[in-house]
All heavy atoms as an XYZ file, in Angstrom:
762
protein
N      71.522    -62.394    142.928
C      72.577    -61.406    143.054
C      73.908    -62.116    142.941
O      74.133    -63.110    143.601
C      72.425    -60.718    144.404
C      73.607    -59.920    144.855
S      73.230    -58.188    144.727
C      74.807    -57.576    144.303
N      74.769    -61.564    142.100
C      76.118    -62.104    141.944
C      77.108    -61.047    142.397
O      77.016    -59.885    142.001
C      76.370    -62.484    140.492
C      77.720    -63.092    140.263
C      77.926    -63.497    138.813
C      79.324    -64.044    138.650
N      79.677    -64.233    137.255
N      78.040    -61.456    143.260
C      79.034    -60.547    143.816
C      80.412    -61.172    143.674
O      80.605    -62.321    144.079
C      78.748    -60.290    145.309
O      77.382    -59.906    145.458
C      79.643    -59.222    145.876
N      81.352    -60.436    143.101
C      82.720    -60.934    142.957
C      83.710    -59.839    143.334
O      83.391    -58.648    143.286
C      83.015    -61.377    141.505
O      82.822    -60.274    140.628
C      82.128    -62.534    141.086
N      84.927    -60.272    143.701
C      86.026    -59.344    143.981
C      87.246    -59.838    143.216
O      87.559    -61.027    143.228
C      86.388    -59.297    145.478
C      85.219    -58.830    146.320
C      87.592    -58.376    145.704
C      85.496    -58.887    147.817
N      87.926    -58.901    142.575
C      89.193    -59.186    141.904
C      90.186    -58.113    142.310
O      89.792    -57.015    142.697
C      89.053    -59.106    140.384
C      88.051    -60.043    139.759
C      87.933    -59.753    138.270
O      88.738    -60.314    137.504
O      87.061    -58.948    137.914
N      91.469    -58.429    142.186
C      92.493    -57.409    142.359
C      93.044    -57.103    140.977
O      93.555    -57.988    140.293
C      93.598    -57.875    143.297
C      94.548    -56.762    143.645
C      95.596    -57.145    144.678
O      95.364    -58.092    145.444
O      96.641    -56.482    144.698
N      92.893    -55.843    140.553
C      93.329    -55.414    139.227
C      94.162    -54.149    139.385
O      93.704    -53.159    139.966
C      92.121    -55.137    138.304
C      91.257    -56.392    138.153
C      92.592    -54.628    136.945
C      89.952    -56.172    137.414
N      95.391    -54.192    138.881
C      96.293    -53.027    138.922
C      96.422    -52.447    140.327
O      96.389    -51.225    140.512
C      95.824    -51.939    137.947
C      95.857    -52.392    136.490
O      96.701    -53.239    136.152
O      95.025    -51.904    135.709
N      96.532    -53.301    141.332
C      96.732    -52.840    142.703
C      95.497    -52.285    143.383
O      95.597    -51.681    144.444
N      94.330    -52.479    142.765
C      93.074    -52.035    143.356
C      92.143    -53.225    143.470
O      92.210    -54.161    142.686
C      92.398    -50.972    142.473
C      93.199    -49.722    142.286
C      92.501    -48.778    141.350
C      93.364    -47.546    141.110
N      92.780    -46.645    140.137
N      91.257    -53.149    144.450
C      90.202    -54.152    144.546
C      89.022    -53.686    143.696
O      88.608    -52.536    143.791
C      89.735    -54.344    145.990
C      90.770    -54.985    146.882
C      91.263    -54.324    147.996
C      91.238    -56.268    146.610
C      92.208    -54.915    148.816
C      92.187    -56.865    147.423
C      92.664    -56.186    148.520
O      93.599    -56.775    149.329
N      88.515    -54.588    142.881
C      87.347    -54.284    142.061
C      86.246    -55.277    142.425
O      86.393    -56.484    142.207
C      87.661    -54.368    140.546
C      86.410    -54.073    139.733
C      88.783    -53.407    140.179
N      85.185    -54.755    143.023
C      84.029    -55.585    143.369
C      82.952    -55.334    142.324
O      82.697    -54.193    141.954
C      83.514    -55.222    144.751
N      82.339    -56.403    141.850
C      81.281    -56.289    140.854
C      79.975    -56.782    141.462
O      79.931    -57.883    142.021
C      81.629    -57.113    139.597
O      82.902    -56.672    139.108
C      80.588    -56.935    138.513
N      78.942    -55.955    141.347
C      77.618    -56.280    141.878
C      76.650    -56.399    140.709
O      76.523    -55.463    139.923
C      77.133    -55.188    142.829
C      78.090    -54.767    143.956
C      77.494    -53.610    144.742
C      78.403    -55.937    144.855
N      75.984    -57.543    140.614
C      75.033    -57.768    139.522
C      73.726    -58.295    140.104
O      73.739    -59.257    140.876
C      75.593    -58.774    138.490
C      74.585    -59.039    137.389
C      76.903    -58.280    137.901
N      72.617    -57.668    139.741
C      71.308    -58.118    140.202
C      70.702    -57.159    141.208
O      70.991    -55.971    141.202
N      69.862    -57.702    142.071
C      69.169    -56.908    143.078
C      69.735    -57.204    144.459
O      69.724    -58.347    144.904
C      67.677    -57.224    143.051
C      67.009    -56.838    141.752
C      65.500    -57.006    141.786
O      64.952    -57.403    142.831
O      64.883    -56.723    140.753
N      70.206    -56.159    145.139
C      70.732    -56.323    146.490
C      69.624    -56.001    147.482
O      69.595    -54.954    148.109
C      71.961    -55.449    146.734
C      72.654    -55.813    148.043
S      74.071    -54.783    148.476
C      75.321    -55.408    147.398
N      68.670    -56.937    147.577
C      67.630    -56.813    148.589
C      68.198    -57.356    149.896
O      69.347    -57.770    149.957
C      66.345    -57.522    148.154
C      66.566    -58.984    147.801
O      67.642    -59.555    148.137
O      65.672    -59.570    147.172
N      67.412    -57.363    150.938
C      67.926    -57.755    152.249
C      68.484    -59.184    152.273
O      69.594    -59.388    152.757
C      66.853    -57.546    153.335
O      66.485    -56.159    153.330
C      67.369    -57.928    154.707
N      67.763    -60.201    151.750
C      68.345    -61.550    151.771
C      69.640    -61.668    150.958
O      70.597    -62.303    151.404
C      67.247    -62.434    151.174
C      65.982    -61.667    151.356
C      66.376    -60.230    151.266
N      69.687    -61.056    149.790
C      70.900    -61.175    148.982
C      72.032    -60.326    149.555
O      73.208    -60.626    149.341
C      70.630    -60.806    147.521
O      70.234    -59.470    147.399
N      71.712    -59.279    150.299
C      72.747    -58.457    150.931
C      73.512    -59.264    151.974
O      74.721    -59.080    152.127
C      72.129    -57.219    151.565
N      72.830    -60.168    152.649
C      73.501    -61.021    153.640
C      74.567    -61.867    152.949
O      75.707    -61.966    153.417
C      72.476    -61.912    154.378
C      73.163    -62.934    155.258
C      71.513    -61.052    155.191
N      74.222    -62.438    151.814
C      75.182    -63.257    151.058
C      76.282    -62.381    150.463
O      77.453    -62.751    150.476
C      74.461    -64.021    149.954
C      73.504    -65.067    150.490
C      72.720    -65.728    149.377
C      71.681    -66.666    149.966
N      70.774    -67.187    148.955
N      75.915    -61.212    149.941
C      76.904    -60.305    149.351
C      77.901    -59.836    150.401
O      79.091    -59.688    150.121
C      76.203    -59.115    148.711
N      77.426    -59.621    151.623
C      78.323    -59.159    152.685
C      79.424    -60.174    152.962
O      80.565    -59.799    153.213
C      77.545    -58.863    153.970
C      78.418    -58.295    155.062
C      77.630    -57.821    156.262
O      76.523    -58.333    156.498
O      78.130    -56.923    156.958
N      79.096    -61.454    152.902
C      80.122    -62.489    153.111
C      81.229    -62.375    152.067
O      82.400    -62.525    152.384
C      79.498    -63.882    153.092
C      78.638    -64.175    154.309
C      79.378    -64.000    155.615
O      80.504    -64.536    155.760
O      78.839    -63.306    156.511
N      80.853    -62.101    150.828
C      81.840    -61.953    149.755
C      82.620    -60.649    149.913
O      83.837    -60.609    149.722
C      81.151    -62.001    148.368
C      82.147    -61.727    147.253
C      80.467    -63.340    148.152
N      81.933    -59.574    150.285
C      82.537    -58.252    150.347
C      83.266    -57.951    151.653
O      84.009    -56.979    151.735
C      81.465    -57.179    150.110
C      80.795    -57.204    148.730
C      79.624    -56.235    148.701
C      81.795    -56.890    147.631
N      83.078    -58.770    152.662
C      83.661    -58.520    153.986
C      85.170    -58.265    153.954
O      85.665    -57.417    154.693
C      83.322    -59.657    154.940
C      83.392    -59.241    156.393
C      82.812    -60.277    157.299
C      81.475    -59.753    157.779
N      80.828    -60.595    158.735
N      85.945    -58.941    153.082
C      87.386    -58.629    153.033
C      87.681    -57.165    152.675
O      88.738    -56.649    153.019
C      87.926    -59.574    151.949
C      86.962    -60.707    151.928
C      85.621    -60.095    152.252
N      86.752    -56.493    152.015
C      86.963    -55.092    151.647
C      86.798    -54.152    152.835
O      87.139    -52.971    152.734
C      86.004    -54.680    150.523
C      86.171    -55.425    149.203
C      85.163    -54.922    148.188
C      87.587    -55.317    148.678
N      86.293    -54.649    153.965
C      86.187    -53.816    155.161
C      87.578    -53.383    155.609
O      87.734    -52.396    156.306
C      85.479    -54.550    156.289
C      83.979    -54.742    156.095
C      83.326    -54.357    154.938
C      83.215    -55.323    157.090
C      81.965    -54.532    154.771
C      81.847    -55.499    156.942
C      81.234    -55.101    155.777
O      79.873    -55.280    155.623
N      88.598    -54.149    155.255
C      89.990    -53.794    155.517
C      90.733    -53.904    154.193
O      91.227    -54.959    153.844
C      90.601    -54.713    156.569
C      92.035    -54.346    156.875
O      92.558    -53.349    156.393
N      92.679    -55.165    157.680
N      90.797    -52.814    153.456
C      91.381    -52.845    152.109
C      92.899    -52.719    152.111
O      93.516    -52.674    151.050
C      90.760    -51.752    151.243
O      91.017    -50.482    151.803
N      93.500    -52.658    153.285
C      94.960    -52.640    153.413
C      95.623    -51.555    152.581
O      96.655    -51.780    151.965
C      95.554    -54.011    153.065
C      95.102    -55.086    154.017
O      95.074    -54.876    155.219
N      94.732    -56.230    153.484
N      95.014    -50.383    152.520
C      95.606    -49.275    151.797
C      95.364    -49.273    150.299
O      95.824    -48.381    149.599
N      94.650    -50.266    149.795
C      94.356    -50.324    148.363
C      93.007    -49.651    148.097
O      92.079    -49.793    148.880
C      94.299    -51.768    147.876
C      95.638    -52.468    147.978
C      95.559    -53.877    147.473
C      96.914    -54.540    147.648
N      96.906    -55.925    147.222
N      92.933    -48.928    146.990
C      91.669    -48.318    146.610
C      90.669    -49.396    146.213
O      91.046    -50.487    145.777
C      91.868    -47.348    145.443
C      92.626    -46.094    145.859
O      92.686    -45.795    147.068
O      93.162    -45.423    144.959
N      89.400    -49.077    146.367
C      88.317    -50.020    146.068
C      87.404    -49.401    145.014
O      86.951    -48.271    145.157
C      87.490    -50.334    147.345
C      86.329    -51.263    147.012
C      88.379    -50.931    148.431
N      87.158    -50.162    143.961
C      86.193    -49.762    142.941
C      85.029    -50.736    143.035
O      85.237    -51.961    143.019
C      86.813    -49.818    141.533
C      87.959    -48.817    141.436
C      85.750    -49.544    140.469
C      88.794    -48.963    140.189
N      83.837    -50.219    143.166
C      82.645    -51.066    143.206
C      81.872    -50.825    141.920
O      81.331    -49.742    141.708
C      81.791    -50.776    144.456
C      82.638    -51.013    145.717
C      80.547    -51.667    144.457
C      81.975    -50.649    147.008
N      81.895    -51.826    141.061
C      81.239    -51.725    139.757
C      79.763    -52.062    139.916
O      79.397    -53.209    140.180
C      81.908    -52.663    138.764
C      81.392    -52.487    137.349
O      80.315    -51.882    137.158
O      82.067    -52.968    136.424
N      78.930    -51.052    139.769
C      77.488    -51.192    139.949
C      76.743    -51.209    138.615
O      75.520    -51.044    138.591
C      76.963    -50.047    140.811
S      77.705    -49.957    142.449
N      77.464    -51.392    137.519
C      76.851    -51.361    136.196
C      75.677    -52.333    136.098
O      74.650    -52.017    135.507
C      77.899    -51.676    135.108
O      78.999    -50.778    135.268
C      77.314    -51.521    133.721
N      75.815    -53.503    136.700
C      74.762    -54.517    136.644
C      73.843    -54.534    137.850
O      72.993    -55.416    137.983
N      74.008    -53.561    138.761
C      73.175    -53.507    139.962
C      71.839    -52.860    139.619
O      71.794    -51.744    139.101
C      73.889    -52.724    141.065
C      73.226    -52.717    142.430
C      73.166    -54.116    143.030
C      73.979    -51.778    143.371
N      70.749    -53.549    139.911
C      69.412    -53.082    139.539
C      68.637    -52.460    140.708
O      67.710    -51.683    140.502
C      68.606    -54.250    138.966
C      69.245    -54.865    137.739
C      68.664    -56.214    137.389
O      67.669    -56.636    138.009
O      69.224    -56.867    136.493
N      69.009    -52.834    141.933
C      68.264    -52.381    143.120
C      69.184    -52.518    144.316
O      70.013    -53.433    144.383
C      67.018    -53.256    143.309
C      66.304    -53.030    144.625
C      65.415    -51.976    144.785
C      66.527    -53.867    145.717
C      64.766    -51.761    145.994
C      65.884    -53.659    146.931
C      65.004    -52.605    147.056
O      64.367    -52.386    148.245
N      69.051    -51.593    145.281
C      69.801    -51.720    146.527
C      68.899    -51.362    147.702
O      68.223    -50.331    147.685
C      71.087    -50.870    146.510
C      71.972    -51.193    147.708
C      70.763    -49.384    146.423
C      73.395    -50.707    147.575
N      68.866    -52.226    148.695
C      68.102    -52.006    149.926
C      69.009    -51.321    150.949
O      70.218    -51.210    150.758
C      67.596    -53.339    150.476
N      68.414    -50.894    152.039
C      69.194    -50.214    153.078
C      70.306    -51.106    153.629
O      71.371    -50.604    153.991
C      68.282    -49.741    154.214
O      67.609    -50.835    154.796
N      70.086    -52.410    153.645
C      71.140    -53.313    154.120
C      72.334    -53.291    153.172
O      73.478    -53.424    153.602
C      70.594    -54.730    154.281
O      69.940    -55.143    153.101
N      72.096    -53.087    151.893
C      73.179    -52.955    150.923
C      73.932    -51.653    151.107
O      75.161    -51.603    151.001
N      73.202    -50.587    151.395
C      73.843    -49.299    151.670
C      74.744    -49.395    152.899
O      75.839    -48.826    152.925
C      72.792    -48.211    151.882
C      71.964    -47.815    150.661
C      70.852    -46.861    151.080
C      72.825    -47.205    149.579
N      74.292    -50.119    153.895
C      75.096    -50.305    155.115
C      76.412    -51.002    154.791
O      77.476    -50.636    155.293
C      74.314    -51.120    156.153
C      75.074    -51.346    157.451
C      74.364    -52.327    158.369
N      74.015    -53.583    157.747
C      74.863    -54.596    157.524
N      76.137    -54.474    157.843
N      74.454    -55.716    156.976
N      76.368    -52.004    153.905
C      77.582    -52.723    153.515
C      78.550    -51.775    152.810
O      79.748    -51.752    153.116
C      77.228    -53.926    152.612
C      76.454    -54.976    153.401
C      78.485    -54.527    151.993
C      75.791    -56.032    152.537
N      78.033    -50.984    151.876
C      78.890    -50.035    151.160
C      79.490    -49.008    152.108
O      80.661    -48.635    151.984
C      78.109    -49.349    150.043
C      77.597    -50.251    148.924
C      76.877    -49.425    147.867
C      78.723    -51.057    148.296
N      78.711    -48.562    153.095
C      79.212    -47.616    154.081
C      80.321    -48.245    154.927
O      81.327    -47.598    155.223
C      78.073    -47.119    154.969
C      78.410    -45.997    155.932
C      78.913    -44.760    155.191
C      77.191    -45.645    156.774
N      80.170    -49.512    155.284
C      81.206    -50.206    156.055
C      82.499    -50.332    155.250
O      83.593    -50.180    155.793
C      80.720    -51.597    156.469
O      79.625    -51.499    157.345
N      82.368    -50.599    153.960
C      83.551    -50.660    153.092
C      84.227    -49.292    153.050
O      85.452    -49.178    153.159
C      83.166    -51.142    151.674
C      82.713    -52.606    151.714
C      84.336    -50.960    150.698
C      82.077    -53.099    150.422
N      83.432    -48.240    152.911
C      83.969    -46.876    152.862
C      84.705    -46.523    154.152
O      85.811    -45.980    154.115
C      82.833    -45.885    152.600
C      83.240    -44.415    152.494
C      84.118    -44.178    151.274
C      82.000    -43.531    152.441
N      84.111    -46.823    155.287
C      84.742    -46.521    156.575
C      86.078    -47.248    156.717
O      87.064    -46.668    157.164
C      83.815    -46.905    157.731
C      82.676    -45.943    157.933
C      81.826    -46.362    159.111
C      80.681    -45.400    159.333
N      79.856    -45.803    160.477
N      86.094    -48.521    156.339
C      87.332    -49.293    156.420
C      88.411    -48.749    155.498
O      89.583    -48.658    155.869
N      88.025    -48.372    154.290
C      88.988    -47.848    153.323
C      89.562    -46.509    153.792
O      90.774    -46.288    153.737
C      88.328    -47.691    151.958
N      88.700    -45.635    154.269
C      89.162    -44.320    154.715
C      90.124    -44.432    155.892
O      91.054    -43.643    156.010
C      87.979    -43.428    155.081
C      87.292    -42.847    153.864
C      86.316    -41.751    154.258
C      85.828    -41.043    153.012
N      85.024    -39.877    153.328
N      89.921    -45.433    156.745
C      90.792    -45.591    157.907
C      92.214    -45.987    157.512
O      93.139    -45.815    158.296
C      90.204    -46.611    158.885
O      90.316    -47.923    158.363
N      92.386    -46.492    156.277
C      93.727    -46.866    155.809
C      94.217    -45.943    154.699
O      95.201    -46.239    154.030
C      93.753    -48.329    155.312
O      92.866    -48.472    154.200
C      93.372    -49.302    156.409
N      93.505    -44.831    154.483
C      93.918    -43.871    153.471
C      93.523    -44.232    152.052
O      94.028    -43.644    151.101
N      92.634    -45.177    151.896
C      92.177    -45.595    150.572
C      90.905    -44.849    150.199
O      90.260    -44.241    151.048
C      91.871    -47.096    150.559
O      93.001    -47.827    150.923
N      90.550    -44.936    148.940
C      89.290    -44.339    148.516
C      88.400    -45.421    147.919
O      88.873    -46.466    147.486
C      89.506    -43.190    147.529
C      90.030    -43.593    146.187
C      90.131    -42.360    145.293
C      90.576    -42.765    143.894
N      90.578    -41.655    142.964
N      87.110    -45.134    147.913
C      86.113    -46.026    147.331
C      85.408    -45.265    146.226
O      84.947    -44.150    146.430
C      85.085    -46.502    148.396
C      83.991    -47.337    147.750
C      85.781    -47.282    149.493
N      85.352    -45.887    145.053
C      84.696    -45.288    143.899
C      83.569    -46.207    143.459
O      83.772    -47.417    143.308
C      85.689    -45.086    142.737
C      84.986    -44.554    141.504
C      86.820    -44.163    143.148
N      82.382    -45.647    143.276
C      81.254    -46.409    142.740
C      81.178    -46.135    141.242
O      81.078    -44.976    140.833
C      79.952    -46.005    143.427
C      79.906    -46.193    144.940
C      78.550    -45.762    145.478
C      80.199    -47.624    145.330
N      81.238    -47.183    140.461
C      81.272    -47.053    139.003
C      79.977    -47.572    138.389
O      79.461    -48.608    138.797
C      82.452    -47.865    138.469
C      82.581    -47.869    136.965
C      83.700    -48.766    136.492
N      84.985    -48.176    136.865
C      86.118    -48.869    136.929
N      86.126    -50.163    136.680
N      87.241    -48.265    137.242
N      79.459    -46.836    137.411
C      78.323    -47.310    136.630
C      77.001    -47.366    137.372
O      76.164    -48.212    137.082
N      76.808    -46.458    138.317
C      75.567    -46.443    139.094
C      74.441    -45.868    138.238
O      74.573    -44.763    137.703
C      75.737    -45.616    140.390
C      74.441    -45.546    141.167
C      76.865    -46.186    141.240
N      73.338    -46.607    138.108
C      72.220    -46.110    137.297
C      71.468    -44.999    138.043
O      71.669    -44.778    139.236
C      71.293    -47.247    136.844
C      70.477    -47.850    137.957
O      70.010    -47.161    138.866
N      70.258    -49.150    137.910
N      70.614    -44.297    137.317
C      69.915    -43.139    137.885
C      69.011    -43.495    139.059
O      68.910    -42.732    140.020
C      69.092    -42.428    136.807
C      69.977    -41.707    135.795
O      71.156    -41.429    136.108
O      69.478    -41.418    134.694
N      68.342    -44.654    139.004
C      67.457    -45.055    140.108
C      68.239    -45.266    141.395
O      67.828    -44.832    142.479
C      66.681    -46.326    139.754
C      65.634    -46.095    138.680
O      65.206    -44.932    138.501
O      65.241    -47.070    138.013
N      69.369    -45.939    141.296
C      70.174    -46.202    142.488
C      70.850    -44.918    142.955
O      70.935    -44.648    144.157
C      71.182    -47.339    142.231
C      70.396    -48.647    142.040
C      72.194    -47.449    143.363
C      71.207    -49.838    141.674
N      71.284    -44.086    142.025
C      71.880    -42.809    142.404
C      70.850    -41.964    143.160
O      71.188    -41.255    144.106
C      72.390    -42.068    141.173
C      73.357    -40.947    141.535
C      74.020    -40.356    140.329
C      75.319    -41.072    140.076
N      76.151    -40.402    139.066
N      69.585    -42.069    142.787
C      68.525    -41.351    143.487
C      68.387    -41.839    144.926
O      68.134    -41.037    145.842
C      67.201    -41.489    142.732
C      66.171    -40.489    143.217
O      66.500    -39.358    143.520
N      64.919    -40.920    143.290
N      68.573    -43.134    145.161
C      68.553    -43.681    146.526
C      69.685    -43.048    147.333
O      69.498    -42.666    148.498
C      68.671    -45.223    146.518
C      68.867    -45.768    147.921
C      67.444    -45.846    145.864
N      70.859    -42.916    146.722
C      71.982    -42.275    147.402
C      71.662    -40.816    147.718
O      72.025    -40.318    148.780
C      73.257    -42.384    146.556
C      73.951    -43.704    146.684
C      73.545    -44.795    145.940
C      75.013    -43.865    147.558
C      74.176    -46.014    146.053
C      75.656    -45.082    147.685
C      75.233    -46.160    146.934
N      70.979    -40.131    146.815
C      70.596    -38.732    147.062
C      69.601    -38.638    148.210
O      69.742    -37.796    149.104
C      69.987    -38.125    145.802
C      70.992    -37.827    144.725
C      70.298    -37.300    143.471
C      71.299    -37.114    142.349
N      70.660    -36.752    141.076
N      68.591    -39.505    148.201
C      67.551    -39.471    149.234
C      68.091    -39.772    150.629
O      67.580    -39.254    151.621
C      66.428    -40.447    148.887
C      65.571    -40.073    147.668
C      64.641    -41.228    147.305
C      64.775    -38.815    147.949
N      69.107    -40.620    150.695
C      69.670    -41.004    151.992
C      70.803    -40.095    152.440
O      71.284    -40.216    153.567
C      70.197    -42.456    151.939
O      71.201    -42.553    150.922
C      69.088    -43.451    151.689
N      71.244    -39.205    151.552
C      72.364    -38.344    151.885
C      73.720    -38.988    151.636
O      74.762    -38.370    151.868
N      73.731    -40.226    151.159
C      74.987    -40.932    150.907
C      75.703    -40.388    149.672
O      76.869    -40.680    149.461
C      74.725    -42.425    150.717
C      74.536    -43.195    151.996
C      74.013    -42.601    153.136
C      74.866    -44.530    152.058
C      73.822    -43.323    154.301
C      74.690    -45.259    153.221
C      74.178    -44.656    154.345
N      75.012    -39.593    148.858
C      75.588    -39.077    147.613
C      76.847    -38.259    147.897
O      77.776    -38.239    147.100
C      74.541    -38.256    146.817
C      74.993    -38.041    145.370
C      74.232    -36.930    147.490
C      74.700    -39.185    144.465
N      76.890    -37.605    149.062
C      78.054    -36.783    149.395
C      79.195    -37.592    149.998
O      80.311    -37.094    150.092
C      77.662    -35.669    150.388
O      77.165    -36.271    151.589
C      76.607    -34.747    149.781
N      78.933    -38.816    150.405
C      79.955    -39.645    151.030
C      80.814    -40.391    150.022
O      81.982    -40.670    150.285
C      79.287    -40.675    151.952
C      78.442    -40.127    153.095
C      77.799    -41.263    153.866
C      79.269    -39.248    154.014
N      80.233    -40.727    148.881
C      80.911    -41.576    147.910
C      81.359    -40.782    146.689
O      80.796    -39.748    146.350
C      79.972    -42.707    147.448
C      79.748    -43.750    148.489
C      78.708    -43.643    149.391
C      80.596    -44.849    148.593
C      78.484    -44.603    150.353
C      80.379    -45.817    149.556
C      79.340    -45.695    150.434
N      82.377    -41.321    146.038
C      82.851    -40.780    144.775
C      82.249    -41.649    143.672
O      82.246    -42.880    143.767
C      84.383    -40.856    144.735
C      85.012    -40.214    143.548
C      86.533    -40.246    143.633
O      87.089    -40.143    144.744
O      87.144    -40.372    142.564
N      81.723    -41.021    142.627
C      81.079    -41.741    141.533
C      81.850    -41.520    140.240
O      82.395    -40.446    140.019
C      79.627    -41.255    141.342
C      78.724    -41.566    142.490
C      78.679    -40.735    143.601
C      77.934    -42.693    142.473
C      77.849    -41.024    144.671
C      77.090    -42.986    143.538
C      77.063    -42.148    144.643
N      81.860    -42.538    139.403
C      82.412    -42.372    138.047
C      81.592    -43.137    137.061
O      80.801    -43.959    137.400
C      83.883    -42.771    137.961
C      84.173    -44.227    138.184
C      85.655    -44.576    137.978
O      86.529    -43.791    138.368
O      85.910    -45.653    137.441
């Protein structure tokens, strides 16, 4: 799993590539932890290269969302494939996030 964060046009853009299973989610959380406080900047999470997400990965995304909302920011999930979108539907998270 490869996880990166960049600041582009005043927004944070996190890119997730690979499988976010439980062991890789621990490592991804270390990289993504700064997004828990986005300081009023919107967050885009590019999931184009994300192949799988475990519940621990969903928890990380939810923590990012909670932090962003507390500062008036929004979180957008970009490029989510149908399999992962189905996980969001099954867990009820589909209504919490904005997708593009």
